[in-house]
Steps between C-alpha positions, in 0.01 A plus 500: 500500500685219675438438865859587587466830318172573684671428832786735411260772406296452820820524709575844339135609565526383870824703532341811355185452715683424824313170556755335721324160547434459133861606409652259750278212382562570126873524557490168686326342197748656258793369707353148506454507123852624439639240744330221313621631170859512621478161664360325200663721241181565307256787427179434676180514289160604636421141603813468712440851653145382591661196676724731702204714599296193605784372710538835677122518565504147637786591731319808626177301555694250715675775693178685563337182635798440731492856621126471577569177694786668683280794606689748278217665309713808404749278316216304339349821366828585325508160337137538389570848360784358298274223371252767372785681315616178345154371408453791262743331257328169493249426227127477579434186713305218346151429631416144618295418188778627273757300685296180482453553129880532447553190706248296298653631181851394612381154606334449167804634305729260682248205490582476871379203695609433852761668725790407277393770258499780765841636401406538138170671585668740745776582239222582255320722753805678638536770233125552483441554868830648614436816703120452465442215746666336796689202369415301823135543421555399139692195604230397744231541234693298242572234754130480590400472127759232421435293812134455443 
């Protein structure tokens, strides 16, 4: 079952179950996916849907952080609850050792030496780690390996 179909089925379940937070969050995801499909005139595959989910989670993390800084814990809790709903659809996160092994493999595959090869290594890793690791962390690890 595709990720979009799973989201659609879960929206129906949330409506039947009366889970308002889940329903609101899933409808927001569905709207973002449809908006991107209309804007780009394409049908999103699971990889692109994952990218939409990651972006939404990142936005909510940043909002929750700002709400905490602004002494608005009730709003931060809502953002964090939405993150929990969205996180269900992400694949299992990579462990540190697994991520390091994938980075080593990508560097070897690209015969990467020096920072000039970072773009090629990141392109190789993107599909493998999307939704499973924070790309900022991946980038920092690749940079550290290529720099020294």
